MDTraj code that builds the backbone (N, CA, C; nanometers):
import mdtraj as md
import numpy as np

residues = "MET ALA ARG GLN TYR ASP PRO LYS VAL TYR VAL ARG LEU MET SER THR LEU GLY HIS GLY TYR PRO LEU TRP LEU PRO ASP TYR ASP PRO ASN LEU PRO PRO THR TYR PRO LYS GLY GLY THR ARG VAL GLY ASP LEU GLY TYR LEU THR ASP GLU GLY GLY PHE GLU TYR LEU PHE ASN VAL CYS THR ASP ALA ASN ASP PRO SER ASN SER GLY ARG VAL PRO PRO ASP PHE VAL PRO LEU THR GLY ILE PRO GLU PRO ALA VAL GLU LYS GLN SER GLU MET HIS GLU LYS ASN LYS VAL LEU THR ALA SER SER GLU ARG HIS ILE ARG LEU LYS PHE GLU ALA GLY ARG GLY TYR GLU PHE THR CYS LEU VAL SER GLN ALA ALA ILE LEU VAL LEU PRO GLU GLY ALA GLU ARG TYR ASP SER VAL PHE PRO HIS LEU LEU GLU GLU TYR ALA ALA ALA ASN ALA HIS SER TRP TYR LYS TYR LEU ASN GLY PRO ALA GLN GLN ARG GLN ILE CYS ASN GLY MET LEU TYR LEU VAL THR GLY PHE ASP LYS CYS PRO SER TRP".split()
xyz = np.array([
    [-7.5822, 8.0405, -3.6614],
    [-7.6026, 8.1453, -3.7476],
    [-7.5195, 8.1668, -3.8317],
    [-7.5824, 8.2319, -3.9287],
    [-7.4899, 8.2007, -4.0723],
    [-7.4126, 8.3220, -4.0928],
    [-7.2637, 8.2761, -4.1437],
    [-7.1713, 8.3763, -4.1616],
    [-7.2178, 8.4712, -4.2618],
    [-7.1999, 8.6380, -4.2539],
    [-7.2021, 8.7116, -4.3486],
    [-7.0745, 8.7503, -4.4098],
    [-7.0551, 8.7799, -4.5711],
    [-6.9061, 8.8094, -4.5826],
    [-6.9497, 8.9387, -4.6662],
    [-6.9364, 9.0013, -4.6622],
    [-6.9979, 9.1390, -4.7171],
    [-6.8708, 9.2447, -4.7461],
    [-6.8561, 9.3136, -4.8503],
    [-6.7409, 9.3645, -4.8447],
    [-6.7873, 9.5272, -4.8084],
    [-6.8797, 9.5552, -4.8715],
    [-6.9901, 9.6962, -4.8165],
    [-6.9826, 9.7187, -4.6666],
    [-7.0012, 9.5967, -4.6247],
    [-7.0222, 9.6205, -4.4624],
    [-6.8678, 9.6310, -4.3976],
    [-6.8011, 9.5479, -4.4698],
    [-6.6531, 9.6030, -4.3919],
    [-6.5884, 9.6980, -4.4273],
    [-6.6108, 9.7503, -4.5369],
    [-6.5719, 9.8758, -4.5881],
    [-6.6488, 9.9895, -4.5205],
    [-6.7526, 9.9708, -4.4788],
    [-6.8266, 10.1076, -4.4193],
    [-6.7928, 10.0979, -4.2952],
    [-6.7810, 9.9825, -4.2217],
    [-6.7610, 9.9525, -4.0667],
    [-6.6060, 10.0323, -4.0846],
    [-6.5067, 9.9958, -4.1349],
    [-6.3416, 9.9989, -4.1416],
    [-6.2882, 10.1360, -4.1357],
    [-6.4093, 10.2000, -4.2342],
    [-6.3865, 10.3356, -4.2975],
    [-6.3851, 10.4482, -4.1826],
    [-6.4425, 10.3929, -4.0999],
    [-6.4786, 10.4792, -3.9502],
    [-6.3502, 10.5100, -3.8380],
    [-6.2645, 10.4083, -3.9095],
    [-6.1114, 10.3933, -3.8290],
    [-5.9956, 10.5102, -3.8893],
    [-6.0304, 10.5820, -3.9934],
    [-5.9523, 10.6473, -4.0090],
    [-5.8228, 10.6132, -4.1086],
    [-5.8225, 10.4790, -4.1483],
    [-5.6719, 10.4376, -4.1932],
    [-5.7173, 10.4392, -4.3730],
    [-5.7921, 10.5208, -4.4053],
    [-5.8043, 10.5340, -4.5789],
    [-5.9259, 10.4124, -4.6119],
    [-5.9178, 10.3926, -4.7504],
    [-6.0157, 10.3049, -4.8259],
    [-5.9596, 10.1665, -4.7820],
    [-6.0666, 10.0497, -4.6799],
    [-6.0176, 9.9616, -4.6458],
    [-6.0598, 9.8636, -4.7532],
    [-5.9860, 9.7508, -4.8215],
    [-5.9869, 9.6892, -4.9364],
    [-6.0408, 9.5504, -4.8833],
    [-6.1551, 9.4901, -4.9257],
    [-6.2173, 9.3414, -4.8868],
    [-6.0870, 9.2588, -4.9391],
    [-6.0607, 9.2774, -5.0936],
    [-5.9064, 9.1898, -5.1345],
    [-5.8208, 9.2747, -5.1630],
    [-5.7355, 9.2523, -5.0605],
    [-5.5864, 9.3533, -5.1005],
    [-5.4765, 9.3005, -5.1586],
    [-5.5421, 9.1403, -5.1875],
    [-5.4275, 9.0513, -5.2512],
    [-5.3634, 9.1595, -5.3513],
    [-5.2534, 9.1038, -5.4348],
    [-5.1958, 9.1647, -5.5551],
    [-5.2417, 9.0758, -5.6961],
    [-5.3009, 9.1801, -5.8139],
    [-5.3749, 9.1301, -5.8810],
    [-5.2911, 9.0526, -5.9986],
    [-5.3233, 8.9347, -5.9980],
    [-5.2133, 8.8756, -6.1361],
    [-5.2664, 8.8682, -6.2234],
    [-5.3403, 8.9740, -6.2620],
    [-5.3655, 9.0034, -6.3856],
    [-5.3274, 9.1224, -6.4489],
    [-5.2414, 9.1628, -6.3645],
    [-5.1395, 9.3109, -6.3733],
    [-5.0311, 9.2869, -6.4784],
    [-4.9871, 9.3809, -6.5636],
    [-4.8415, 9.3253, -6.6329],
    [-4.7442, 9.2957, -6.6151],
    [-4.6593, 9.2040, -6.6134],
    [-4.5469, 9.1466, -6.5571],
    [-4.4442, 9.1906, -6.4885],
    [-4.4610, 9.3534, -6.5661],
    [-4.3496, 9.4770, -6.5051],
    [-4.4468, 9.5523, -6.4316],
    [-4.5558, 9.5328, -6.3490],
    [-4.6177, 9.6151, -6.2652],
    [-4.5052, 9.5655, -6.1388],
    [-4.4629, 9.6448, -6.0447],
    [-4.3798, 9.6753, -5.9659],
    [-4.4613, 9.5776, -5.8326],
    [-4.3656, 9.4495, -5.8001],
    [-4.4147, 9.3566, -5.7118],
    [-4.4342, 9.4055, -5.5855],
    [-4.3894, 9.5207, -5.5457],
    [-4.4215, 9.5474, -5.4114],
    [-4.5855, 9.5948, -5.3941],
    [-4.6495, 9.6386, -5.5154],
    [-4.8006, 9.6286, -5.5683],
    [-4.7893, 9.8124, -5.5330],
    [-4.9446, 9.8464, -5.4926],
    [-4.9871, 9.9225, -5.5254],
    [-4.8605, 10.0634, -5.4645],
    [-4.8873, 10.1837, -5.5096],
    [-4.7632, 10.2599, -5.5095],
    [-4.8556, 10.4000, -5.5080],
    [-4.7879, 10.4932, -5.4719],
    [-4.8720, 10.6282, -5.5145],
    [-4.8700, 10.6874, -5.6292],
    [-4.9584, 10.7233, -5.6653],
    [-5.0093, 10.7450, -5.8048],
    [-5.0514, 10.6644, -5.8960],
    [-5.1221, 10.5529, -5.7923],
    [-5.1873, 10.4761, -5.8983],
    [-5.3358, 10.5070, -5.9120],
    [-5.3827, 10.5059, -5.9926],
    [-5.4978, 10.5529, -6.0534],
    [-5.5717, 10.4173, -6.0924],
    [-5.6898, 10.4018, -6.0617],
    [-5.7640, 10.2767, -6.0473],
    [-5.9402, 10.2931, -6.0053],
    [-5.9892, 10.2186, -5.9807],
    [-6.1347, 10.2103, -5.9702],
    [-6.1657, 10.0522, -5.8501],
    [-6.2941, 10.0750, -5.7827],
    [-6.3240, 9.9638, -5.6845],
    [-6.3912, 9.8720, -5.7737],
    [-6.3564, 9.7749, -5.7142],
    [-6.4588, 9.6161, -5.8119],
    [-6.5237, 9.6262, -5.7486],
    [-6.6402, 9.5704, -5.7706],
    [-6.7470, 9.5201, -5.6809],
    [-6.7525, 9.4146, -5.6124],
    [-6.5972, 9.3335, -5.6042],
    [-6.5874, 9.1806, -5.4891],
    [-6.5335, 9.2746, -5.4015],
    [-6.4916, 9.4078, -5.3874],
    [-6.4041, 9.4902, -5.2766],
    [-6.2373, 9.4848, -5.3086],
    [-6.1722, 9.4406, -5.4403],
    [-6.0876, 9.4946, -5.4844],
    [-6.0447, 9.6371, -5.5804],
    [-5.9205, 9.6574, -5.5863],
    [-5.8765, 9.7809, -5.6481],
    [-5.7961, 9.6988, -5.7957],
    [-5.9032, 9.7888, -5.8867],
    [-5.8172, 9.7492, -6.0307],
    [-5.7037, 9.8783, -6.0556],
    [-5.5914, 9.8260, -6.1147],
    [-5.5091, 9.9242, -6.1542],
    [-5.5377, 9.9493, -6.3127],
    [-5.5191, 10.0527, -6.3222],
    [-5.5267, 10.0997, -6.4159],
    [-5.3812, 10.1842, -6.4652],
    [-5.3120, 10.2853, -6.4310],
    [-5.1851, 10.3364, -6.4305],
    [-5.1250, 10.4041, -6.3510],
    [-5.0293, 10.4453, -6.3706],
    [-4.9305, 10.5575, -6.2460],
    [-4.9271, 10.6625, -6.2981],
    [-4.9802, 10.7818, -6.2666],
    [-4.9207, 10.9281, -6.2898],
    [-4.8730, 10.9567, -6.3038],
    [-4.7763, 10.9013, -6.2245],
    [-4.6521, 10.9784, -6.2077],
    [-4.5233, 10.8870, -6.3010],
    [-4.5884, 10.8243, -6.3611],
    [-4.4749, 10.6868, -6.4461],
    [-4.5070, 10.8159, -6.5890],
    [-4.4018, 10.7595, -6.6601],
    [-4.4223, 10.8018, -6.8095],
    [-4.4891, 10.7027, -6.8618],
    [-4.5917, 10.7668, -6.9672],
    [-4.6868, 10.6539, -7.0577],
    [-4.5824, 10.5327, -7.1139],
    [-4.4481, 10.5660, -7.1806],
    [-4.3676, 10.4577, -7.2390],
    [-4.3297, 10.3664, -7.1168],
    [-4.3314, 10.3375, -6.9764],
    [-4.3175, 10.2783, -6.8689],
    [-4.3584, 10.1701, -6.8763],
    [-4.3252, 10.0471, -6.8623],
    [-4.3794, 9.8807, -6.8778],
    [-4.5010, 9.8853, -6.8152],
    [-4.4933, 9.9505, -6.6626],
    [-4.6336, 9.9241, -6.6278],
    [-4.7161, 10.0008, -6.6435],
    [-4.7171, 10.1164, -6.7413],
    [-4.8634, 10.1841, -6.8125],
    [-4.8500, 10.1515, -6.9628],
    [-4.7359, 10.0758, -7.0013],
    [-4.7846, 10.0608, -7.1471],
    [-4.9099, 10.0206, -7.1875],
    [-4.9860, 10.0810, -7.2787],
    [-5.1230, 10.0583, -7.3442],
    [-5.2571, 10.1309, -7.2481],
    [-5.2070, 10.1282, -7.1381],
    [-5.2627, 10.1651, -7.0291],
    [-5.3449, 10.3013, -7.0382],
    [-5.2793, 10.4147, -7.0670],
    [-5.2523, 10.5587, -7.0598],
    [-5.3178, 10.6256, -7.1816],
    [-5.4138, 10.7332, -7.1485],
    [-5.4643, 10.8078, -7.2731],
    [-5.3838, 10.8557, -7.3689],
    [-5.4162, 10.8738, -7.4958],
    [-5.3240, 10.9191, -7.5724],
    [-5.2387, 11.0959, -7.5610],
    [-5.3497, 11.1474, -7.4949],
    [-5.2746, 11.2747, -7.4263],
    [-5.2057, 11.2638, -7.3111],
    [-5.2047, 11.1569, -7.2347],
    [-5.1346, 11.1632, -7.1436],
    [-4.9845, 11.2419, -7.1075],
    [-4.9960, 11.3108, -6.9782],
    [-4.8548, 11.3914, -6.9836],
    [-4.8300, 11.3560, -6.7935],
    [-4.7510, 11.2624, -6.7574],
    [-4.7549, 11.2209, -6.6011],
    [-4.7345, 11.3525, -6.5258],
    [-4.7550, 11.3159, -6.4155],
    [-4.7130, 11.4270, -6.3081],
    [-4.5828, 11.4400, -6.2907],
    [-4.5317, 11.5378, -6.2743],
    [-4.3699, 11.5927, -6.2209],
    [-4.3342, 11.6925, -6.1698],
    [-4.2580, 11.7255, -6.1292],
    [-4.2075, 11.8467, -6.0092],
    [-4.2529, 11.8093, -5.8672],
    [-4.2464, 11.6687, -5.8053],
    [-4.2875, 11.6312, -5.7056],
    [-4.1703, 11.6360, -5.6414],
    [-4.1329, 11.7250, -5.5099],
    [-4.0017, 11.7342, -5.4725],
    [-3.9855, 11.6015, -5.3930],
    [-3.8629, 11.5662, -5.3849],
    [-3.7948, 11.4343, -5.3037],
    [-3.7767, 11.4733, -5.1814],
    [-3.8182, 11.3618, -5.0667],
    [-3.8707, 11.2616, -5.0946],
    [-4.0641, 11.2641, -5.0931],
    [-4.0763, 11.2222, -5.2010],
    [-4.2295, 11.2390, -5.2329],
    [-4.3231, 11.1558, -5.1250],
    [-4.2320, 11.0867, -5.0846],
    [-4.3364, 10.9502, -5.0151],
    [-4.2900, 10.9660, -4.8467],
    [-4.3533, 10.9403, -4.7625],
    [-4.3096, 10.9364, -4.6090],
    [-4.3406, 10.8039, -4.6324],
    [-4.2637, 10.6996, -4.5337],
    [-4.2697, 10.5538, -4.4701],
    [-4.2615, 10.5792, -4.2608],
    [-4.3883, 10.5087, -4.2804],
    [-4.3845, 10.5289, -4.0885],
    [-4.3990, 10.3607, -4.0557],
    [-4.3014, 10.2970, -4.0392],
    [-4.2810, 10.1735, -4.0497],
    [-4.3493, 10.0809, -3.9697],
    [-4.3799, 10.1501, -3.8616],
    [-4.4403, 9.9966, -3.7607],
    [-4.5699, 10.1146, -3.7515],
    [-4.6152, 10.1345, -3.7996],
    [-4.7997, 10.2215, -3.7937],
    [-4.8969, 10.1475, -3.7288],
    [-4.8795, 10.0074, -3.7588],
    [-4.9600, 9.8868, -3.6577],
    [-4.8630, 9.8187, -3.6227],
    [-4.8597, 9.7730, -3.5052],
    [-4.7595, 9.6943, -3.4141],
    [-4.7839, 9.5581, -3.4388],
    [-4.7338, 9.4046, -3.4302],
    [-4.7544, 9.3275, -3.4520],
    [-4.8457, 9.2620, -3.3898],
    [-4.9462, 9.2060, -3.4463],
    [-5.0594, 9.1527, -3.3775],
    [-5.1502, 9.2463, -3.3494],
    [-5.1556, 9.3455, -3.4206],
    [-5.2755, 9.4710, -3.4023],
    [-5.3969, 9.4027, -3.4715],
    [-5.4907, 9.4183, -3.3892],
    [-5.6451, 9.3851, -3.4251],
    [-5.7045, 9.4998, -3.4211],
    [-5.7754, 9.5536, -3.5597],
    [-5.8791, 9.6430, -3.5769],
    [-6.0040, 9.6243, -3.5970],
    [-6.1061, 9.7060, -3.4814],
    [-6.2166, 9.6103, -3.5074],
    [-6.3232, 9.7246, -3.5238],
    [-6.4421, 9.7386, -3.5630],
    [-6.5320, 9.8331, -3.6081],
    [-6.6801, 9.7267, -3.6112],
    [-6.7919, 9.8269, -3.5353],
    [-6.8833, 9.7727, -3.5772],
    [-6.9742, 9.9088, -3.5154],
    [-7.1229, 9.8520, -3.5745],
    [-7.2305, 9.9802, -3.5894],
    [-7.2566, 9.9850, -3.4266],
    [-7.2302, 9.9059, -3.3260],
    [-7.1813, 9.9668, -3.1896],
    [-7.0921, 9.8739, -3.1126],
    [-7.0220, 9.9444, -3.0499],
    [-6.8973, 9.9086, -2.9747],
    [-6.8955, 9.8123, -2.9033],
    [-6.9470, 9.6609, -2.9159],
    [-6.9532, 9.5411, -2.8684],
    [-6.8785, 9.4242, -2.9041],
    [-6.7589, 9.3962, -2.9157],
    [-6.6546, 9.2968, -3.0252],
    [-6.5770, 9.2687, -2.8538],
    [-6.5883, 9.1811, -2.8512],
    [-6.5013, 9.0896, -2.7362],
    [-6.4016, 8.9999, -2.8163],
    [-6.2530, 9.0383, -2.7865],
    [-6.1420, 8.9937, -2.8074],
    [-6.0998, 8.8869, -2.7450],
    [-6.0749, 8.7485, -2.7847],
    [-5.9896, 8.6561, -2.6785],
    [-5.8208, 8.6098, -2.7296],
    [-5.7678, 8.6428, -2.6574],
    [-5.6368, 8.5815, -2.7358],
    [-5.5712, 8.5298, -2.5860],
    [-5.5004, 8.3848, -2.7242],
    [-5.4295, 8.2670, -2.6143],
    [-5.3304, 8.2666, -2.7012],
    [-5.2085, 8.2605, -2.6054],
    [-5.0715, 8.2412, -2.6558],
    [-5.0510, 8.0916, -2.7550],
    [-5.0666, 8.1022, -2.8357],
    [-5.0051, 7.9869, -2.9517],
    [-5.1338, 7.9178, -3.0287],
    [-5.2471, 8.0161, -2.9546],
    [-5.3995, 7.8953, -2.9887],
    [-5.4441, 8.0596, -3.1007],
    [-5.4121, 8.1377, -3.1011],
    [-5.4997, 8.1929, -3.2636],
    [-5.5789, 8.3475, -3.1674],
    [-5.6917, 8.3430, -3.2480],
    [-5.7865, 8.4603, -3.1948],
    [-5.9215, 8.3970, -3.1753],
    [-6.0038, 8.4555, -3.0596],
    [-6.1459, 8.4055, -3.1049],
    [-6.2195, 8.5666, -3.0744],
    [-6.2892, 8.5320, -3.1435],
    [-6.4101, 8.6718, -3.1499],
    [-6.5606, 8.6538, -3.0959],
    [-6.6081, 8.7551, -3.0591],
    [-6.7603, 8.7213, -3.0262],
    [-6.8088, 8.8843, -3.0808],
    [-6.9010, 8.8787, -3.1750],
    [-6.9668, 8.9794, -3.1863],
    [-7.0974, 9.0087, -3.0970],
    [-7.1645, 9.0559, -3.0399],
    [-7.3135, 9.1003, -3.0024],
    [-7.3825, 9.1788, -3.0859],
    [-7.3340, 9.2095, -3.1908],
    [-7.4288, 9.3092, -3.2928],
    [-7.4350, 9.2290, -3.4663],
    [-7.4939, 9.2917, -3.5088],
    [-7.5461, 9.1822, -3.6445],
    [-7.4409, 9.2517, -3.7142],
    [-7.3743, 9.3278, -3.6999],
    [-7.2490, 9.3566, -3.8446],
    [-7.1255, 9.4388, -3.7764],
    [-7.0386, 9.3813, -3.7914],
    [-6.9129, 9.3955, -3.7465],
    [-6.7824, 9.3751, -3.8515],
    [-6.6687, 9.4337, -3.8367],
    [-6.5475, 9.4018, -3.8979],
    [-6.4091, 9.3583, -3.8429],
    [-6.3739, 9.2829, -3.8930],
    [-6.2435, 9.2696, -3.8312],
    [-6.1051, 9.2442, -3.8553],
    [-5.9936, 9.3162, -3.8579],
    [-5.8674, 9.2992, -3.9375],
    [-5.7422, 9.2766, -3.8065],
    [-5.6978, 9.1347, -3.8488],
    [-5.5954, 9.1004, -3.7583],
    [-5.4777, 9.1379, -3.8459],
    [-5.3252, 9.1963, -3.7892],
    [-5.2350, 9.2211, -3.8536],
    [-5.0946, 9.1584, -3.7944],
    [-5.1206, 9.0057, -3.8285],
    [-5.0055, 8.9353, -3.7079],
    [-4.8448, 8.9842, -3.7460],
    [-4.8258, 9.0588, -3.8164],
    [-4.6942, 9.0877, -3.8471],
    [-4.6920, 9.2937, -3.8977],
    [-4.8135, 9.3081, -3.8459],
    [-4.8164, 9.4692, -3.8295],
    [-4.8074, 9.5217, -3.9550],
    [-4.7900, 9.6555, -3.9846],
    [-4.8182, 9.7142, -4.1231],
    [-4.7250, 9.8720, -4.1469],
    [-4.7071, 9.8887, -4.2290],
    [-4.6390, 10.0276, -4.2823],
    [-4.7539, 10.0647, -4.3219],
    [-4.6973, 10.2047, -4.3305],
    [-4.8179, 10.3114, -4.3805],
    [-4.6985, 10.3947, -4.4726],
    [-4.7589, 10.3989, -4.5854],
    [-4.6676, 10.5138, -4.7116],
    [-4.7517, 10.6123, -4.7325],
    [-4.7152, 10.7294, -4.7600],
    [-4.8123, 10.8923, -4.7462],
    [-4.7216, 10.9333, -4.8681],
    [-4.7947, 11.0039, -4.9383],
    [-4.7295, 11.1537, -5.0237],
    [-4.7318, 11.2394, -4.9242],
    [-4.6316, 11.2938, -4.9149],
    [-4.5723, 11.4144, -4.8692],
    [-4.6577, 11.5348, -4.9667],
    [-4.6931, 11.5693, -5.0477],
    [-4.7616, 11.6334, -5.1107],
    [-4.8900, 11.6396, -5.2037],
    [-4.9630, 11.5292, -5.0900],
    [-5.1019, 11.5250, -5.1471],
    [-5.1836, 11.5958, -5.2156],
    [-5.1748, 11.7749, -5.1964],
    [-5.2264, 11.8585, -5.3034],
    [-5.2159, 11.8565, -5.4187],
    [-5.0859, 11.8050, -5.4770],
    [-5.0207, 11.8195, -5.5793],
    [-5.1236, 11.7042, -5.7088],
    [-5.1267, 11.5818, -5.6209],
    [-5.1795, 11.5124, -5.6568],
    [-5.3386, 11.5189, -5.7141],
    [-5.4042, 11.5717, -5.5657],
    [-5.5182, 11.6341, -5.5978],
    [-5.5533, 11.7298, -5.7293],
    [-5.4752, 11.8053, -5.7184],
    [-5.4743, 11.9426, -5.8643],
    [-5.4414, 11.8613, -5.9655],
    [-5.4122, 11.7610, -6.0102],
    [-5.3572, 11.6964, -6.0953],
    [-5.4546, 11.6148, -6.1675],
    [-5.5457, 11.5335, -6.0154],
    [-5.6865, 11.4615, -6.0542],
    [-5.7394, 11.5592, -6.1100],
    [-5.7877, 11.6404, -6.0538],
    [-5.9171, 11.7365, -6.1065],
    [-5.8873, 11.7946, -6.2470],
    [-5.7498, 11.8143, -6.2778],
    [-5.7656, 11.8860, -6.4001],
    [-5.7312, 11.7812, -6.4843],
    [-5.7560, 11.6571, -6.4800],
    [-5.7156, 11.5438, -6.5507],
    [-5.8352, 11.4204, -6.5587],
    [-5.9307, 11.4570, -6.4766],
    [-6.0089, 11.3351, -6.4565],
    [-6.1490, 11.3190, -6.5412],
    [-6.1429, 11.4042, -6.5833],
    [-6.2693, 11.4376, -6.7035],
    [-6.2153, 11.3754, -6.8372],
    [-6.0805, 11.3802, -6.8702],
    [-6.0238, 11.3455, -6.9933],
    [-6.0265, 11.1276, -6.9584],
    [-5.9617, 11.1076, -6.8239],
    [-5.9364, 10.9758, -6.7835],
    [-6.0763, 10.9027, -6.7877],
    [-6.1850, 10.9757, -6.7720],
    [-6.2871, 10.9036, -6.7653],
    [-6.3562, 10.8802, -6.9198],
    [-6.3557, 10.9738, -6.9697],
    [-6.3748, 10.9453, -7.1703],
    [-6.2656, 10.8673, -7.2093],
    [-6.1775, 10.8809, -7.2124],
    [-6.0451, 10.7627, -7.2617],
    [-6.1243, 10.6198, -7.2188],
    [-6.1152, 10.6043, -7.0644],
    [-6.1120, 10.4635, -7.0117],
    [-6.3087, 10.4181, -7.0636],
    [-6.3806, 10.5106, -7.0437],
    [-6.4925, 10.4708, -7.0899],
    [-6.5569, 10.4475, -7.2600],
    [-6.4730, 10.4967, -7.3246],
    [-6.4595, 10.5622, -7.4620],
    [-6.4233, 10.3558, -7.5513],
    [-6.3674, 10.3856, -7.7057],
    [-6.3873, 10.2990, -7.7733],
    [-6.2530, 10.1799, -7.7343],
    [-6.1576, 10.2893, -7.7005],
    [-6.0129, 10.2211, -7.6627],
    [-6.0194, 10.1005, -7.5427],
    [-6.0810, 10.1288, -7.4230],
    [-6.0986, 10.0735, -7.3196],
    [-6.2247, 10.0117, -7.3056],
    [-6.3372, 10.0864, -7.3044],
    [-6.4726, 10.0354, -7.2816],
    [-6.4762, 9.9660, -7.1329],
    [-6.4556, 10.0613, -7.0491],
    [-6.4589, 9.9995, -6.8851],
    [-6.5796, 10.0186, -6.8146],
    [-6.6605, 10.1015, -6.8720],
    [-6.7702, 10.1662, -6.7991],
    [-6.7803, 10.2057, -6.6581],
    [-6.6886, 10.3045, -6.6598],
    [-6.6466, 10.3274, -6.5028],
    [-6.7407, 10.4543, -6.4736],
    [-6.8120, 10.4248, -6.3735],
    [-6.9331, 10.5445, -6.3112],
    [-6.8630, 10.6893, -6.2670],
    [-6.9137, 10.7685, -6.2976],
    [-6.8446, 10.9059, -6.2509],
    [-6.8142, 10.8894, -6.0931],
    [-6.7136, 10.9395, -6.0451],
    [-6.6793, 10.9643, -5.8809],
    [-6.5811, 10.7788, -5.8534],
    [-6.5867, 10.7204, -5.9607],
    [-6.5629, 10.5816, -5.9242],
    [-6.3911, 10.5943, -5.9308],
    [-6.3512, 10.6926, -5.9816],
    [-6.1643, 10.6385, -5.9633],
    [-6.1271, 10.6806, -5.8463],
    [-6.0328, 10.6328, -5.8201],
    [-5.9508, 10.6458, -5.7179],
    [-5.7842, 10.6849, -5.7467],
    [-5.7550, 10.7625, -5.7137],
    [-5.6165, 10.7781, -5.7320],
    [-5.5659, 10.7640, -5.5908],
    [-5.4104, 10.7469, -5.5563],
    [-5.3540, 10.6682, -5.4603],
    [-5.2555, 10.7656, -5.4273],
    [-5.3175, 10.8095, -5.2864],
    [-5.2047, 10.9295, -5.2156],
    [-5.1450, 10.8841, -5.0944],
    [-5.1894, 10.7775, -5.0443],
    [-5.1158, 10.6646, -4.9227],
    [-5.2015, 10.5288, -4.9314],
    [-5.0936, 10.4608, -4.8517],
    [-5.1623, 10.3318, -4.8434],
    [-5.0972, 10.2306, -4.6913],
    [-5.0994, 10.1889, -4.6345],
    [-5.1254, 10.0816, -4.5309],
    [-5.0503, 9.9456, -4.6242],
    [-4.9611, 9.9032, -4.5664],
    [-4.8918, 9.7836, -4.6476],
    [-4.8818, 9.6799, -4.5378],
    [-4.9422, 9.5617, -4.5345],
    [-4.8618, 9.4318, -4.4642],
    [-4.8518, 9.3236, -4.4842],
    [-4.7968, 9.2519, -4.4647],
    [-4.7269, 9.0982, -4.5002],
    [-4.8497, 8.9987, -4.4708],
    [-4.9272, 8.9584, -4.3664],
    [-5.0460, 8.8680, -4.3926],
    [-5.1571, 8.9613, -4.2869],
    [-5.2423, 8.8752, -4.3086],
    [-5.3717, 8.9818, -4.2721],
    [-5.4287, 8.8436, -4.2140],
])
top = md.Topology()
chain = top.add_chain()
for i, resn in enumerate(residues, 1):
    res = top.add_residue(resn, chain, resSeq=i)
    for name in ("N", "CA", "C"):
        top.add_atom(name, md.element.get_by_symbol(name[0]), res)
traj = md.Trajectory(xyz[None], top)
């Protein structure tokens, strides 16, 4: 039987688990500015989803326009979101324990077999399923004030689209495709 690697299937099925928007390609983007934090995604990152299943970083709404990770990326009228009380982000260190396996399918018929020192074996009795193995577990980071980010996005989305699709950036981002990160899960391996 042929293997199917489809980011749309993965996203559709894993989204049902309630852990946010699942990325097919969650790796750090090597094309980001060298000043972008090496830890990767942060609350306040604005971007869009690529056809390949990744997240394309545009700028961070909580960081000044002259910050190196925002340099040359923000609209000319950009004003960062300020006034978020500290701590602005809540961390759950052990959101997913080591060797956690997250599975999703259109029907719940996925069999898992674990053997010490030999890895994992998966058997699926349906045509489409998604599996995520977290050998070292995962941490969750969430904005304590997501409503402030949502209000800021609602007030600025039109100008962001206008700038990003205009002559300066020429991104061709469709309406509804921008995402503002209000929380994320991170893992060192998968």
